[in-house]
Backbone as CSV, one residue per row, in Angstrom:
resi,resn,N_x,N_y,N_z,CA_x,CA_y,CA_z,C_x,C_y,C_z
1,MET,-90.699,196.842,-97.916,-91.999,197.084,-98.932,-93.291,197.351,-98.294
2,ALA,-93.800,196.629,-97.169,-94.923,196.398,-96.279,-95.227,197.799,-95.984
3,VAL,-94.423,198.566,-95.437,-94.895,199.831,-94.944,-95.263,201.065,-96.403
4,MET,-95.060,200.611,-97.464,-95.137,201.430,-98.521,-96.641,201.323,-99.114
5,PHE,-97.654,200.120,-98.313,-98.788,199.967,-98.955,-99.935,200.537,-98.133
6,GLN,-100.894,201.166,-98.715,-101.919,201.615,-97.793,-103.264,200.567,-98.016
7,ARG,-103.452,200.152,-96.967,-104.329,198.642,-96.840,-105.844,199.334,-96.827
8,VAL,-107.027,198.900,-97.115,-108.449,199.157,-97.161,-108.651,199.126,-95.575
9,ALA,-108.404,198.755,-95.133,-108.826,198.684,-93.557,-108.059,199.377,-92.865
10,HIS,-106.638,199.899,-93.093,-105.807,200.888,-92.567,-106.669,202.569,-93.054
11,THR,-107.566,202.604,-93.949,-108.111,203.703,-94.675,-109.223,203.935,-93.838
12,ASP,-109.641,202.774,-93.599,-111.192,203.037,-92.870,-110.819,203.484,-91.775
13,LEU,-109.925,202.822,-90.779,-109.646,203.353,-89.562,-108.817,204.736,-89.513
14,ILE,-108.401,204.835,-90.506,-107.723,206.412,-90.289,-109.008,207.408,-90.375
15,ALA,-109.896,207.145,-91.444,-110.916,207.888,-91.609,-112.153,208.196,-90.471
16,SER,-112.040,207.110,-89.858,-112.916,207.224,-88.565,-112.159,208.064,-87.391
17,LEU,-110.856,208.010,-87.258,-110.156,208.494,-86.036,-109.908,210.200,-86.771
18,TRP,-109.831,210.196,-88.002,-109.904,211.567,-88.324,-111.197,212.740,-88.279
19,PHE,-112.464,211.774,-88.397,-113.226,212.667,-88.328,-114.139,212.462,-86.625
20,GLN,-113.627,211.800,-85.955,-114.211,211.569,-84.531,-113.567,213.234,-83.911
21,LYS,-112.627,213.727,-84.074,-112.261,214.989,-83.139,-110.849,215.835,-83.952
22,PRO,-111.007,216.601,-83.927,-109.938,217.495,-84.412,-108.311,216.967,-83.582
23,ALA,-108.418,216.861,-82.705,-107.180,216.502,-81.937,-106.503,215.249,-82.720
24,ASN,-107.195,214.731,-83.326,-106.584,213.295,-84.142,-106.108,213.695,-85.021
25,HIS,-106.035,215.268,-85.743,-105.552,215.334,-87.232,-103.770,215.183,-87.146
26,LEU,-103.127,215.762,-85.833,-101.668,215.877,-86.026,-101.160,214.499,-85.447
27,PRO,-101.513,213.736,-84.611,-100.915,212.297,-84.584,-101.134,211.565,-85.973
28,ILE,-102.001,211.771,-86.687,-102.495,211.058,-87.947,-101.599,211.381,-89.025
29,PHE,-101.051,212.771,-88.849,-100.247,213.440,-89.743,-98.808,213.050,-89.474
30,LEU,-98.619,212.806,-88.119,-97.368,212.381,-87.886,-96.692,211.040,-87.773
31,LEU,-97.745,209.979,-87.932,-97.931,208.527,-88.137,-97.744,208.566,-89.610
32,LEU,-98.618,209.072,-90.359,-98.356,209.001,-91.847,-96.913,209.567,-92.344
33,PHE,-96.420,210.719,-91.802,-95.064,211.133,-92.081,-94.001,209.952,-91.894
34,ILE,-94.206,209.688,-90.916,-93.173,208.492,-90.178,-93.299,207.318,-91.073
35,LYS,-94.582,206.841,-91.582,-94.606,205.557,-92.397,-93.575,205.642,-93.682
36,ILE,-93.877,207.132,-94.022,-93.344,207.329,-95.608,-91.908,207.567,-95.014
37,ALA,-91.139,208.240,-94.343,-90.161,208.653,-94.140,-89.129,207.335,-93.636
38,VAL,-90.020,206.281,-92.919,-89.260,205.244,-92.830,-88.884,203.943,-94.085
39,GLY,-90.347,204.336,-94.755,-90.018,203.678,-96.155,-88.621,204.135,-97.290
40,LEU,-88.876,205.311,-97.213,-87.913,206.246,-98.034,-86.379,205.701,-97.666
41,PHE,-86.394,205.737,-96.052,-84.910,205.750,-95.668,-84.302,204.415,-95.906
42,PHE,-85.216,203.353,-95.976,-84.414,201.913,-96.644,-84.165,201.835,-97.710
43,ILE,-85.160,202.549,-98.490,-84.857,202.556,-100.360,-83.594,203.579,-100.390
44,LEU,-83.242,204.606,-99.882,-82.439,205.479,-99.536,-80.692,204.658,-99.577
45,SER,-80.965,204.213,-98.362,-79.662,203.428,-97.923,-79.351,202.496,-98.722
46,VAL,-80.003,201.884,-99.617,-79.799,200.707,-100.907,-79.037,201.476,-101.837
47,PHE,-79.593,202.632,-102.230,-78.916,203.764,-103.305,-77.707,204.158,-102.747
48,THR,-77.545,205.052,-101.882,-76.512,205.294,-101.420,-75.111,204.522,-100.584
49,SER,-75.800,203.362,-100.163,-74.597,202.542,-99.392,-74.367,201.666,-100.351
50,ILE,-75.227,200.569,-101.252,-74.906,199.683,-102.169,-74.503,200.116,-103.624
51,LEU,-75.301,201.161,-103.863,-75.056,201.467,-105.454,-74.239,202.782,-105.643
52,GLY,-74.031,203.316,-104.365,-73.118,204.488,-104.451,-73.722,205.854,-105.124
53,PHE,-75.186,206.267,-104.966,-75.511,207.213,-105.806,-75.445,208.358,-104.792
54,SER,-75.242,209.468,-105.424,-75.583,210.992,-104.644,-76.732,210.967,-103.971
55,LYS,-76.589,211.858,-102.839,-77.870,212.026,-102.013,-78.902,212.517,-102.964
56,PHE,-78.702,213.305,-103.545,-79.844,214.087,-104.618,-80.264,212.805,-105.716
57,ILE,-79.619,212.527,-106.040,-79.943,211.158,-107.373,-80.754,210.237,-106.544
58,ALA,-80.071,209.784,-105.380,-80.616,208.502,-104.844,-82.094,208.994,-103.571
59,PHE,-82.161,210.464,-103.698,-83.482,210.734,-103.123,-84.683,210.563,-104.338
60,ALA,-84.213,211.388,-105.424,-85.165,211.346,-106.737,-85.699,209.803,-107.162
61,ALA,-84.542,208.904,-106.972,-84.637,207.707,-107.734,-85.373,206.947,-106.373
62,ALA,-85.213,207.150,-104.993,-86.038,206.449,-103.819,-87.766,206.730,-104.336
63,CYS,-87.925,208.000,-104.451,-89.207,208.775,-104.648,-89.693,208.037,-105.985
64,ILE,-89.364,207.979,-106.503,-89.771,207.418,-107.808,-90.140,205.723,-107.855
65,LEU,-89.238,205.092,-106.911,-89.367,203.777,-106.799,-90.374,203.162,-105.874
66,ALA,-90.396,204.121,-104.885,-91.407,204.164,-103.519,-93.165,204.451,-104.352
67,LYS,-93.049,205.258,-105.235,-94.360,205.413,-106.174,-94.582,204.248,-106.884
68,PHE,-93.811,203.542,-107.662,-93.998,202.578,-108.426,-94.448,201.196,-107.266
69,ILE,-93.494,201.169,-106.208,-93.952,200.169,-105.253,-95.334,200.286,-104.769
70,TYR,-95.519,201.594,-104.431,-96.957,201.709,-103.801,-98.203,201.585,-104.831
71,SER,-98.168,201.832,-106.080,-99.211,201.644,-106.823,-98.890,200.190,-107.633
72,SER,-98.041,199.635,-107.585,-97.653,198.212,-108.637,-98.622,197.278,-107.838
73,GLU,-99.255,196.596,-108.621,-100.187,195.529,-108.364,-99.418,194.320,-108.000
74,TYR,-98.573,194.070,-108.986,-97.509,192.935,-108.748,-96.671,193.045,-107.150
75,PHE,-96.590,194.085,-106.985,-96.110,194.030,-105.649,-96.771,193.749,-104.426
76,VAL,-98.076,194.651,-104.857,-98.875,194.145,-103.915,-99.330,193.203,-103.522
77,GLU,-99.363,192.178,-104.659,-99.779,190.690,-105.042,-98.623,190.175,-104.291
78,ARG,-97.542,190.039,-104.695,-96.434,189.422,-103.905,-96.335,189.725,-102.336
79,TYR,-96.470,190.834,-101.706,-96.932,190.936,-100.505,-97.869,190.019,-99.871
80,LEU,-99.060,190.345,-100.344,-99.820,189.874,-99.704,-99.745,187.964,-99.802
81,GLN,-99.142,187.565,-100.567,-98.827,186.007,-100.574,-97.770,186.110,-99.476
82,ILE,-97.090,186.609,-99.061,-95.851,186.651,-98.312,-96.736,186.818,-96.963
83,GLU,-97.499,187.349,-96.830,-98.191,187.858,-95.478,-99.221,186.759,-95.324
84,ALA,-99.986,185.996,-96.372,-100.724,184.985,-96.380,-99.848,183.650,-95.695
85,GLN,-98.444,183.449,-96.323,-97.999,182.591,-95.888,-97.354,182.530,-94.456
86,PHE,-97.208,183.527,-93.858,-96.925,183.988,-92.653,-97.907,183.709,-91.804
87,MET,-99.599,183.960,-92.011,-100.389,183.494,-91.434,-100.559,182.050,-91.312
88,ILE,-100.473,181.258,-92.230,-100.861,179.955,-92.534,-99.591,179.207,-91.621
89,ASN,-98.140,180.003,-91.698,-97.204,179.222,-90.784,-97.504,179.363,-89.489
90,LEU,-98.046,180.573,-88.831,-98.299,180.959,-87.582,-99.388,180.109,-87.186
91,ASN,-100.562,179.645,-88.058,-101.534,178.957,-87.747,-101.104,177.749,-87.481
92,ALA,-100.151,176.998,-88.270,-99.527,175.482,-87.888,-98.847,175.619,-86.741
93,LYS,-97.879,176.712,-86.279,-97.554,176.407,-85.292,-98.538,176.626,-83.818
94,THR,-99.305,177.169,-84.103,-100.373,177.062,-83.086,-101.103,175.770,-83.059
95,LEU,-101.485,174.857,-84.051,-101.915,173.821,-84.038,-101.067,172.874,-83.361
96,ALA,-99.589,173.139,-83.861,-98.651,172.234,-83.228,-98.633,172.094,-81.668
97,ALA,-98.529,173.259,-81.351,-98.582,173.504,-79.845,-99.618,172.866,-78.968
98,GLN,-100.765,172.929,-80.037,-102.020,172.324,-79.350,-102.032,170.729,-79.236
99,LYS,-101.171,170.136,-80.401,-101.243,168.727,-80.459,-100.292,168.164,-79.447
100,LYS,-99.417,168.917,-78.613,-98.412,168.450,-77.637,-99.335,168.222,-76.474
101,HIS,-100.379,168.617,-76.107,-101.258,168.580,-75.396,-102.292,167.895,-75.474
102,ALA,-102.486,167.298,-76.634,-104.035,166.503,-76.985,-103.302,165.494,-78.299
103,ALA,-102.534,164.359,-77.712,-101.883,163.646,-78.535,-102.955,162.524,-79.136
104,ASN,-104.050,162.420,-78.375,-105.115,161.396,-79.043,-105.956,162.601,-79.933
105,HIS,-105.777,163.652,-80.251,-106.678,164.579,-81.043,-107.020,163.885,-82.311
106,PRO,-108.380,163.691,-82.502,-108.689,163.461,-83.891,-108.438,164.540,-85.039
107,ALA,-108.893,164.363,-86.076,-108.427,165.200,-87.152,-109.150,166.739,-87.008
108,TRP,-108.191,167.665,-87.417,-108.573,168.888,-87.079,-109.754,169.440,-87.911
109,LEU,-110.521,170.386,-87.649,-111.519,170.881,-88.205,-111.362,170.938,-89.657
110,ASP,-110.551,171.697,-90.134,-110.493,171.821,-91.819,-110.160,170.462,-92.495
111,GLU,-109.661,169.696,-91.569,-109.805,168.282,-92.229,-110.960,167.565,-92.122
112,GLN,-111.811,168.044,-91.215,-113.289,166.956,-90.907,-114.380,167.862,-92.042
113,LEU,-114.009,169.168,-92.471,-114.875,169.576,-93.325,-114.456,169.181,-94.832
114,HIS,-115.616,169.442,-95.641,-115.230,169.143,-97.033,-115.754,170.165,-97.986
115,VAL,-115.619,170.457,-99.252,-115.783,171.485,-99.927,-116.392,170.939,-101.612
116,LYS,-117.568,171.724,-101.854,-117.979,171.084,-103.036,-118.714,172.372,-103.523
117,ARG,-118.963,172.180,-105.143,-119.522,173.307,-105.656,-120.519,172.773,-106.340
118,TYR,-121.560,173.784,-106.167,-123.237,173.520,-106.734,-123.527,174.283,-107.822
119,ARG,-124.229,174.103,-108.781,-124.957,175.237,-109.689,-126.457,175.343,-109.401
120,VAL,-127.161,176.304,-109.649,-128.665,176.532,-109.552,-129.066,176.436,-110.753
121,ALA,-130.119,175.544,-110.981,-130.690,175.301,-112.392,-131.486,176.414,-112.746
122,ALA,-131.799,176.687,-114.346,-132.462,177.647,-114.500,-134.127,177.812,-114.448
123,THR,-134.350,176.529,-114.065,-135.899,176.381,-113.553,-136.036,176.072,-112.085
124,SER,-134.942,176.485,-111.296,-135.049,176.284,-109.897,-135.708,177.072,-109.356
125,LEU,-136.944,176.818,-108.233,-137.815,177.747,-107.534,-137.072,178.455,-106.616
126,CYS,-135.312,178.321,-106.176,-134.538,178.896,-105.688,-134.079,180.433,-106.095
127,GLY,-134.332,180.678,-107.272,-133.656,181.506,-108.215,-134.352,182.888,-107.404
128,GLY,-133.610,183.919,-107.293,-134.197,185.173,-106.776,-134.076,185.206,-105.439
129,LYS,-133.847,184.048,-104.600,-134.273,184.303,-103.207,-132.912,184.566,-102.416
130,SER,-132.901,185.028,-101.383,-131.916,185.126,-100.488,-131.455,183.872,-99.749
131,LEU,-130.133,184.112,-99.189,-129.659,182.970,-98.028,-130.520,182.891,-96.839
132,LYS,-130.951,184.096,-96.313,-131.974,184.052,-95.415,-133.135,183.530,-95.396
133,GLU,-133.753,183.566,-96.761,-135.118,183.292,-97.048,-134.720,181.342,-97.387
134,LEU,-133.678,180.944,-97.900,-133.682,179.503,-98.159,-133.066,179.062,-96.783
135,ASN,-132.383,180.016,-96.151,-131.978,179.026,-94.707,-130.874,177.761,-94.912
136,LEU,-130.053,177.819,-95.623,-129.289,176.413,-95.945,-128.307,176.414,-94.568
137,HIS,-127.998,176.957,-93.967,-127.311,176.747,-92.804,-127.680,176.169,-91.703
138,ARG,-129.044,176.739,-91.333,-130.083,176.324,-90.094,-130.364,174.848,-90.590
139,ARG,-130.903,174.663,-91.615,-131.559,173.152,-92.182,-130.675,172.195,-92.504
140,TYR,-129.641,172.393,-93.110,-128.822,171.455,-93.571,-127.486,171.402,-92.855
141,ASN,-127.098,172.460,-91.941,-126.025,172.525,-91.500,-124.446,172.633,-92.255
142,VAL,-124.674,173.361,-93.504,-123.823,173.497,-94.360,-123.572,175.312,-94.461
143,PHE,-122.485,175.344,-94.570,-121.977,176.598,-95.115,-121.730,177.225,-96.176
144,VAL,-122.320,178.457,-96.837,-121.884,178.807,-97.936,-120.970,179.926,-97.931
145,LEU,-119.611,179.606,-98.606,-118.574,180.303,-98.740,-118.511,181.275,-99.995
146,GLU,-119.250,180.808,-100.881,-119.098,181.715,-102.040,-120.454,181.766,-102.859
147,ILE,-120.752,182.600,-103.373,-121.947,182.880,-104.792,-121.154,183.252,-105.758
148,GLN,-121.302,182.707,-106.869,-120.550,183.306,-108.147,-121.710,183.266,-109.381
149,ASN,-121.960,184.381,-109.550,-122.832,184.868,-110.694,-122.324,185.581,-111.873
150,GLY,-121.767,184.340,-113.212,-121.236,185.053,-114.167,-119.693,184.977,-113.358
151,SER,-118.947,186.114,-113.706,-117.773,186.616,-113.291,-117.683,187.301,-112.138
152,GLN,-118.928,187.378,-111.454,-118.782,187.947,-110.240,-119.034,187.188,-108.921
153,ILE,-117.739,187.360,-107.844,-117.927,186.463,-107.095,-117.999,186.921,-105.602
154,LEU,-118.834,186.545,-104.889,-119.453,187.020,-103.885,-118.846,186.201,-102.569
155,PRO,-117.691,186.444,-101.953,-117.227,185.376,-101.020,-117.726,185.886,-99.405
156,ILE,-117.796,184.828,-98.540,-118.240,184.921,-97.388,-119.627,185.519,-97.542
157,PRO,-120.757,185.179,-98.107,-121.921,185.956,-98.249,-122.751,186.214,-97.249
158,SER,-123.464,187.310,-97.102,-124.139,187.717,-96.077,-125.948,187.055,-96.168
159,GLY,-126.472,187.191,-94.929,-128.001,186.353,-95.357,-129.008,187.323,-96.457
160,SER,-128.446,188.396,-96.456,-129.246,189.015,-97.557,-128.697,188.824,-99.427
161,ALA,-127.861,188.010,-99.212,-127.213,187.809,-100.661,-127.968,186.765,-101.153
162,ALA,-128.392,187.050,-102.668,-129.455,185.952,-103.322,-128.681,185.321,-104.296
163,ILE,-129.276,184.479,-104.561,-128.704,183.392,-105.538,-129.726,183.323,-106.846
164,TYR,-129.130,183.018,-108.088,-130.111,183.503,-109.630,-129.944,182.277,-110.073
165,ALA,-130.645,182.052,-111.049,-130.630,181.027,-111.998,-129.169,181.021,-112.676
166,GLY,-128.393,179.701,-112.839,-126.952,179.988,-113.249,-125.940,180.077,-112.103
167,SER,-126.608,180.430,-110.826,-125.510,180.880,-109.751,-124.736,179.447,-109.485
168,GLN,-123.474,179.851,-109.068,-122.594,178.674,-108.400,-122.573,178.755,-107.144
169,LEU,-122.844,177.622,-106.128,-122.371,178.174,-104.883,-121.236,176.862,-104.057
170,LEU,-120.627,177.276,-103.385,-119.296,176.842,-103.198,-119.821,176.639,-101.457
171,LEU,-120.044,175.407,-101.352,-120.585,174.847,-99.712,-119.253,173.759,-99.024
172,THR,-119.229,174.173,-97.558,-118.611,173.186,-96.982,-119.622,172.715,-95.599
173,GLY,-119.095,171.462,-95.402,-119.610,170.916,-94.369,-119.058,169.336,-94.279
174,THR,-119.283,168.754,-93.484,-119.000,167.110,-93.073,-119.436,166.407,-94.171
175,PRO,-118.611,165.332,-94.974,-119.584,164.437,-95.742,-120.784,164.285,-95.679
176,ARG,-121.200,163.795,-94.239,-122.655,163.418,-93.989,-123.491,164.579,-94.168
177,GLN,-123.324,165.789,-94.044,-124.048,166.858,-94.040,-123.877,167.310,-95.311
178,LEU,-123.236,167.397,-96.046,-122.972,167.513,-97.923,-124.355,166.266,-98.230
179,GLN,-123.815,165.321,-97.738,-124.988,163.963,-98.231,-126.408,164.315,-98.152
180,ASN,-126.429,165.065,-96.874,-127.979,165.284,-96.375,-128.486,166.123,-97.356
181,PHE,-127.428,166.924,-97.527,-128.055,168.321,-98.281,-128.245,167.901,-99.642
182,GLU,-127.759,167.054,-100.225,-128.009,166.593,-101.892,-129.308,165.642,-101.403
183,LEU,-129.376,164.847,-100.378,-130.707,164.048,-100.401,-132.091,165.311,-100.394
184,ALA,-132.033,166.059,-99.571,-132.874,167.158,-99.181,-133.230,167.855,-100.259
185,ILE,-132.149,168.508,-101.151,-132.638,169.102,-102.498,-133.125,168.214,-103.594
186,GLN,-132.666,167.013,-103.481,-133.282,165.743,-104.515,-134.849,165.739,-104.190
187,SER,-135.026,165.577,-102.816,-136.663,165.341,-102.264,-137.497,166.430,-102.314
188,TYR,-137.079,167.531,-102.495,-138.216,168.882,-102.373,-137.692,169.707,-103.777
189,ASP,-137.069,168.605,-104.862,-137.015,169.166,-105.916,-136.192,170.827,-106.213
190,MET,-135.558,170.808,-105.602,-134.987,172.530,-105.412,-133.993,172.397,-106.670
191,GLN,-133.607,171.657,-107.372,-132.871,171.981,-108.538,-131.314,172.585,-108.319
192,ILE,-130.755,172.336,-107.240,-129.483,172.825,-106.943,-128.785,171.627,-107.453
193,LEU,-127.785,171.592,-108.458,-127.202,170.356,-109.007,-125.887,170.714,-108.399
194,PRO,-125.118,169.619,-107.510,-123.673,169.414,-107.755,-123.001,169.450,-109.119
195,LEU,-121.818,170.005,-109.192,-120.615,169.975,-110.316,-120.163,168.612,-110.565
196,ALA,-120.645,168.241,-111.662,-119.858,166.519,-112.034,-118.433,166.733,-112.231
197,THR,-117.990,167.936,-112.446,-116.673,168.009,-112.841,-115.892,168.359,-111.450
198,ASP,-116.437,168.814,-110.287,-116.146,169.289,-109.079,-115.523,167.915,-107.983
199,ASN,-114.188,167.849,-107.970,-113.792,166.651,-107.056,-114.130,167.340,-105.711
200,GLN,-114.964,166.542,-104.511,-115.035,166.828,-103.214,-113.723,166.956,-102.472
201,GLN,-113.386,167.771,-101.859,-111.941,168.124,-101.184,-112.380,168.501,-99.831
202,THR,-111.224,168.148,-99.032,-111.477,168.866,-97.859,-111.178,170.097,-97.643
203,LEU,-111.525,170.751,-96.602,-111.430,172.155,-96.747,-109.579,172.448,-96.480
204,HIS,-109.118,171.551,-96.001,-107.601,171.894,-95.967,-106.867,171.677,-97.234
205,GLN,-107.441,170.818,-97.878,-106.886,170.507,-99.517,-107.543,171.604,-100.150
206,PHE,-108.719,172.308,-100.103,-108.821,173.115,-101.040,-108.381,174.446,-100.501
207,LEU,-107.890,174.945,-99.357,-107.094,176.098,-98.958,-105.843,175.933,-99.630
208,ALA,-105.228,174.861,-99.472,-103.949,174.613,-99.981,-103.858,174.671,-101.435
209,ASP,-104.953,174.414,-102.354,-104.741,174.566,-103.777,-104.600,175.743,-104.475
210,PRO,-103.665,176.173,-105.500,-103.856,177.769,-105.802,-105.145,177.688,-106.785
211,LYS,-105.391,176.350,-107.513,-106.216,176.471,-108.465,-107.612,176.671,-108.119
212,HIS,-108.151,176.725,-106.805,-109.348,176.609,-106.376,-110.370,177.887,-106.921
213,GLY,-109.636,178.796,-107.551,-110.800,179.838,-108.164,-110.046,181.448,-108.019
214,GLY,-110.417,182.588,-108.293,-109.909,183.745,-108.357,-109.757,184.512,-106.887
215,THR,-110.554,183.904,-105.972,-110.527,184.318,-104.081,-109.897,183.541,-103.995
216,ALA,-108.926,184.237,-102.668,-108.306,183.405,-101.802,-108.878,183.650,-100.439
217,TYR,-108.648,182.014,-99.953,-109.164,182.100,-98.641,-108.253,181.352,-97.541
218,PHE,-108.530,182.124,-96.501,-107.823,181.908,-95.156,-108.808,181.400,-94.001
219,CYS,-108.056,180.088,-93.567,-108.647,179.400,-92.383,-107.775,179.713,-91.226
220,TYR,-108.027,180.431,-90.308,-107.370,180.728,-89.118,-107.823,180.035,-87.992
221,ALA,-106.861,179.343,-87.189,-107.554,178.493,-85.804,-107.015,179.734,-84.851
222,MET,-107.999,180.359,-84.092,-107.753,181.392,-83.155,-107.703,181.049,-81.645
223,PRO,-106.685,181.074,-81.115,-106.702,180.698,-79.819,-107.437,181.504,-78.607
224,ILE,-108.415,181.008,-78.023,-109.299,182.147,-77.153,-108.476,182.017,-75.680
225,ASP,-107.780,183.108,-75.148,-107.194,182.891,-74.194,-107.947,184.380,-72.951
226,ARG,-107.433,184.435,-72.021,-108.293,185.086,-70.979,-108.251,186.910,-71.641
227,HIS,-107.534,187.288,-72.471,-107.293,188.649,-73.244,-108.419,188.655,-73.927
228,SER,-108.860,187.472,-74.762,-109.712,187.873,-76.184,-110.826,187.948,-75.510
229,PRO,-111.786,188.952,-76.741,-112.941,189.794,-76.266,-113.893,188.638,-76.434
230,LEU,-113.818,187.356,-76.740,-114.679,186.384,-77.060,-114.506,185.530,-75.724
231,CYS,-113.691,185.206,-74.953,-113.518,184.542,-73.522,-114.738,185.132,-72.617
232,GLY,-115.441,184.184,-72.489,-116.513,184.357,-71.546,-118.122,184.947,-71.995
233,SER,-117.548,184.977,-73.515,-118.933,185.846,-74.236,-119.355,184.973,-75.194
234,THR,-120.326,185.211,-75.993,-120.823,184.469,-77.150,-120.716,185.179,-78.571
235,LEU,-121.019,184.377,-79.430,-121.142,185.198,-80.862,-122.141,186.363,-80.865
236,LYS,-123.213,186.006,-80.119,-124.260,186.687,-80.113,-124.285,188.104,-79.764
237,LYS,-123.204,187.997,-78.629,-123.198,189.115,-77.640,-122.085,189.900,-78.184
238,SER,-121.296,189.352,-78.931,-119.947,190.072,-79.226,-119.912,190.353,-80.795
239,SER,-119.540,191.466,-81.144,-119.575,191.998,-82.340,-118.148,191.834,-83.101
240,TYR,-117.271,190.981,-82.272,-115.991,190.760,-82.707,-115.856,190.386,-84.401
241,LEU,-116.332,189.160,-84.714,-116.590,188.826,-86.166,-117.431,189.626,-86.878
242,GLY,-118.529,190.250,-86.151,-119.195,190.678,-87.390,-118.684,191.828,-87.937
243,ASN,-117.740,192.376,-87.031,-117.354,193.679,-87.802,-116.273,193.337,-88.755
244,VAL,-115.848,192.001,-88.985,-114.757,191.575,-89.979,-115.478,190.656,-91.131
245,ASN,-116.547,190.568,-91.024,-117.429,189.281,-91.893,-117.004,188.231,-91.968
246,CYS,-115.744,187.622,-90.712,-115.428,186.342,-91.361,-116.634,185.301,-90.665
247,LEU,-116.204,184.165,-90.932,-117.002,182.999,-90.663,-116.723,181.905,-89.670
248,ALA,-117.462,181.595,-88.507,-116.959,180.877,-87.633,-117.487,179.450,-87.701
249,LEU,-116.577,178.731,-88.391,-117.144,177.475,-88.670,-116.996,176.228,-87.621
250,GLY,-116.025,176.365,-86.479,-116.507,175.234,-85.713,-115.341,175.558,-84.575
251,LEU,-115.245,174.743,-83.470,-114.634,175.136,-82.044,-113.919,173.980,-81.703
252,GLU,-112.431,174.084,-81.581,-111.882,173.223,-80.841,-111.991,173.130,-79.308
253,ARG,-112.103,172.243,-78.232,-112.143,172.005,-76.983,-111.829,171.075,-76.461
254,GLY,-110.150,171.054,-76.150,-109.461,169.694,-75.838,-109.400,168.740,-76.965
255,ASN,-110.117,167.562,-76.975,-110.125,166.539,-77.983,-111.342,166.380,-78.470
256,TYR,-112.360,167.441,-78.019,-113.607,167.779,-78.956,-113.732,168.669,-79.750
257,THR,-114.293,168.262,-81.075,-114.490,169.322,-82.024,-115.765,169.775,-82.036
258,HIS,-116.316,170.947,-81.975,-117.720,171.350,-82.055,-118.330,172.345,-83.173
259,LEU,-118.888,171.581,-84.157,-118.983,172.139,-85.290,-120.566,173.009,-85.063
260,ASN,-120.563,174.017,-86.006,-121.301,174.962,-86.125,-121.793,175.449,-84.481
261,PRO,-120.991,176.302,-83.968,-121.262,176.831,-82.614,-122.466,177.850,-82.827
262,ASP,-123.501,177.698,-81.905,-124.865,178.287,-81.775,-124.318,179.801,-81.567
263,ALA,-124.843,180.747,-81.700,-124.808,182.129,-81.363,-124.686,182.277,-79.727
264,SER,-125.361,181.414,-79.044,-125.429,181.617,-77.626,-124.545,180.653,-76.687
265,PHE,-123.498,180.053,-77.901,-122.355,179.329,-77.208,-121.378,179.880,-76.512
266,VAL,-121.082,179.714,-75.391,-120.297,180.616,-74.483,-118.579,179.978,-74.683
267,PHE,-117.779,181.002,-74.921,-116.332,180.350,-75.360,-115.798,180.420,-74.033
268,GLN,-114.754,179.666,-73.616,-113.734,179.361,-72.714,-112.404,179.619,-73.184
269,LYS,-111.742,180.014,-71.723,-110.325,179.948,-72.118,-109.464,178.533,-72.637
270,GLY,-108.838,178.721,-73.779,-108.247,177.272,-73.919,-108.859,176.974,-75.280
271,ASP,-109.986,177.279,-75.510,-110.799,177.210,-77.024,-110.027,177.540,-78.059
272,ILE,-110.260,176.932,-79.201,-109.440,177.213,-80.614,-110.878,177.482,-81.076
273,LEU,-110.926,178.819,-82.043,-112.156,179.051,-82.826,-111.825,179.342,-84.000
274,TRP,-112.304,178.011,-85.049,-111.800,178.232,-86.600,-112.490,179.116,-87.671
275,ILE,-111.872,180.174,-88.164,-112.492,181.005,-88.644,-111.961,181.107,-90.040
276,ILE,-113.151,181.283,-91.379,-112.598,181.481,-92.458,-112.725,182.628,-93.184
277,GLY,-112.095,183.188,-93.857,-112.574,184.656,-94.673,-111.366,184.962,-95.795
278,THR,-111.439,186.099,-96.346,-110.610,186.394,-97.529,-109.530,187.179,-96.643
279,GLN,-108.434,187.292,-97.577,-107.351,188.123,-97.007,-107.635,189.439,-96.332
280,GLU,-108.592,190.244,-97.183,-108.957,191.582,-96.708,-109.649,191.506,-95.447
281,MET,-110.703,190.408,-95.277,-111.278,189.838,-93.950,-110.325,189.716,-92.905
282,MET,-109.034,188.565,-93.238,-108.443,188.393,-92.093,-107.080,189.615,-91.772
283,ASN,-107.175,190.790,-92.813,-106.443,191.771,-92.544,-107.235,192.682,-91.300
284,GLN,-108.561,192.834,-91.310,-108.987,193.500,-90.537,-109.280,192.571,-89.148
285,LEU,-109.289,191.557,-89.195,-109.447,190.554,-87.840,-108.107,190.488,-86.996
286,PHE,-106.825,191.195,-87.775,-105.559,191.043,-87.158,-105.745,192.470,-86.538
287,ILE,-106.194,193.372,-87.338,-105.956,194.875,-86.786,-106.651,195.221,-85.918
288,SER,-108.223,194.358,-85.849,-108.962,194.850,-84.587,-108.293,193.644,-83.270
289,GLU,-107.455,192.963,-83.476,-106.696,192.034,-82.477,-105.734,193.035,-81.592
290,THR,-105.161,193.895,-82.513,-103.643,194.551,-82.221,-104.294,196.058,-81.792
291,ILE,-105.628,196.492,-82.112,-105.797,197.981,-81.381,-106.758,197.897,-80.648
């Protein structure tokens, strides 16, 4: 089923290669043809071998079913759920292997960070200001995972994203960092109010809860090996994460957890970098790792 889907990230990549030079046109055509042929082959084999349809009827039925699968939101959603579960299982295996070498390791980063929602009051002076202007991350060491303006949700917002009266902010940080943030906004009368109905959860609990909202977030513990583009480099020098808009939450180095790595922090072989993003962001991240 996966070969029948056209992903957004693949579309951008194909368009980029197509316009680079005319010599790419034929290989792109061949790859797309092979993709469609493989998908149709498996569907045809079901109709001919299992259901006993004639080749002509099987081919017509396969084309109709392929078109249905390609355009069906239900199948796309189911596929994304399967892919997400695969990523979660892969992430769990990475951490399990790491734990064998660090038996006394404290709680993992997604268990140290907590998640909480806040609302910008109508009279708040922060209304209309961008995240870069407010500088919440550098001032209070909290990450803004999401801005919600009415029904519009902006996941992993950039510094240019603005908040307005009535906006809801989804923040993550350690319990101490969130507490310091709340003391600061009270002291400066910023009128950013915690939602009383929203219980503070660990990031791990939040990600495992399917009821946390309309946007699916995924946290990936990415091992840094000698082949990684980040090994020996920094976030400032590398455009690796910037290209996919994922957010670097922290770093595991041996038994030590380093929260909020600075842009000049140099990554070493054996580090584990914790990244959070949406399904689409993670897809782009995995594509960039494999091409």
